[in-house]
C-alpha positions in Angstrom: 33.1 49.1 3.5 31.9 45.5 4.2 29.6 43.8 1.7 25.9 43.5 2.7 25.3 40.4 0.5 22.9 38.1 2.2 24.5 34.8 3.4 23.6 31.8 1.4 22.9 28.5 3.2 25.5 25.9 2.5 23.1 23.5 0.9 21.9 26.1 -1.5 25.5 27.0 -2.5 26.0 23.3 -3.4 23.2 23.5 -5.9 24.4 26.6 -7.7 26.1 25.9 -11.0 29.9 26.5 -11.1 31.1 28.3 -14.1 34.5 28.3 -15.9 35.8 30.2 -18.8 34.5 27.3 -21.0 31.0 27.5 -19.5 29.1 25.9 -16.7 30.1 22.5 -15.3 27.8 19.7 -16.2 28.1 17.9 -12.9 28.2 20.6 -10.2 26.9 18.6 -7.3 29.3 16.9 -5.0 29.1 13.1 -5.1 27.7 12.9 -1.5 24.7 15.1 -2.5 24.2 13.2 -5.7 24.3 9.9 -3.8 21.8 11.2 -1.2 19.5 12.3 -4.0 19.7 8.9 -5.7 19.0 7.1 -2.4 16.0 9.3 -1.8 14.7 8.8 -5.3 15.2 5.1 -5.0 13.3 5.0 -1.7 10.4 7.0 -3.1 10.2 4.6 -6.1 10.1 1.6 -3.7 7.5 3.2 -1.4 5.3 4.2 -4.3 5.4 0.7 -5.7 4.5 -0.8 -2.3 1.7 1.7 -1.9 0.2 0.7 -5.3 0.7 -3.0 -4.6 -0.7 -2.8 -1.1 -4.0 -1.2 -1.9 -5.5 -3.2 1.0 -9.3 -3.7 1.3 -9.9 -3.2 5.0 -12.7 -1.9 7.1 -13.2 -1.0 10.8 -16.5 -1.4 12.6 -16.6 0.7 15.7 -17.6 -1.5 18.7 -20.8 -0.9 20.6 -20.0 -2.9 23.8 -22.9 -4.5 25.5 -22.8 -4.4 29.3 -23.3 -8.2 29.4 -20.3 -8.9 27.1 -17.1 -10.0 28.9 -14.5 -7.1 29.1 -11.8 -9.2 27.3 -14.0 -10.2 24.3 -15.7 -8.7 21.3 -18.6 -9.9 19.2 -18.2 -10.0 15.4 -20.8 -9.2 12.8 -22.1 -12.8 12.9 -22.5 -12.6 16.7 -19.5 -14.9 17.4 -17.3 -13.7 20.4 -13.5 -13.4 20.1 -10.8 -12.6 22.6 -9.4 -9.1 22.3 -6.3 -8.7 20.1 -6.5 -12.2 18.7 -6.8 -12.7 14.9 -9.3 -14.9 13.2 -10.2 -15.6 9.6 -13.7 -15.4 8.2 -15.3 -17.7 5.7 -15.1 -14.9 3.1 -11.3 -14.6 3.4 -11.0 -11.7 5.7 -8.4 -11.6 8.6 -9.9 -9.8 11.6 -9.0 -8.8 15.1 -10.7 -6.6 17.7 -9.7 -4.3 20.4 -11.5 -1.9 22.8 -12.5 0.4 19.9 -13.8 -2.0 17.2 -13.3 -4.8 14.8 -10.6 -4.5 12.1 -10.8 -6.7 9.1 -8.7 -6.9 5.9 -9.3 -9.0 2.7 -6.7 -11.7 2.2 -7.7 -12.6 -1.4 -5.9 -10.9 -4.2 -8.5 -9.4 -6.6 -7.7 -9.4 -10.3 -7.7 -6.2 -12.3 -6.6 -5.1 -15.7 -8.3 -7.8 -17.8 -10.9 -7.7 -20.6 -14.2 -7.5 -18.7 -16.1 -7.9 -21.9 -14.6 -11.3 -22.7 -13.7 -12.6 -19.2 -15.2 -13.1 -15.8 -13.8 -13.7 -12.3 -14.5 -16.8 -10.2 -13.9 -16.7 -6.5 -12.6 -19.8 -4.8 -13.5 -19.7 -1.0 -11.5 -22.8 -0.2 -8.2 -21.2 -1.3 -9.2 -17.5 -1.0 -8.2 -16.9 -4.6 -9.7 -15.8 -7.9 -9.4 -17.1 -11.3 -10.2 -15.1 -14.5 -11.7 -17.2 -17.3 -13.2 -16.5 -20.7 -17.0 -16.0 -20.8 -17.3 -18.2 -23.9 -14.9 -20.9 -22.8 -14.6 -21.1 -18.9 -11.9 -23.7 -19.3 -9.5 -21.1 -20.8 -7.9 -18.5 -18.5 -7.6 -14.8 -19.4 -4.5 -12.8 -19.0 -4.5 -10.5 -15.9 -2.2 -7.5 -15.7 -2.6 -6.6 -12.0 -3.8 -7.9 -8.7 -5.0 -5.9 -5.8 -4.5 -7.1 -2.2 
């Protein structure tokens, strides 16, 4: 009489431990499966790192098009017109562009984080779109910063 054991998918059988008289094998995965798992794990680590580092500060303002505005332009929050799909930089260090749906802007200045806020303060430099972190008591002395958010 044939066995009615359910068939096991090939991938699942690769993950089942192999046993010998001396006990289970320590490394029971074929090297190709192990290499694929290591590649996937490495990719996830890189992606997670980029996600943390690229915590971008962006906003979108939906566009209310006025009938008198040219069809190939948009008007920013200051009332200045710009061509569609062309980037511009604001005086507050945002890079913006617009399309038919709205204005899209992202901060270009890295913002300091992970410093002692009781002893230090941030100073924004508009001309370079950068911050410095200095001591409250002695503004000539910089404070250590452990992270920057862009």
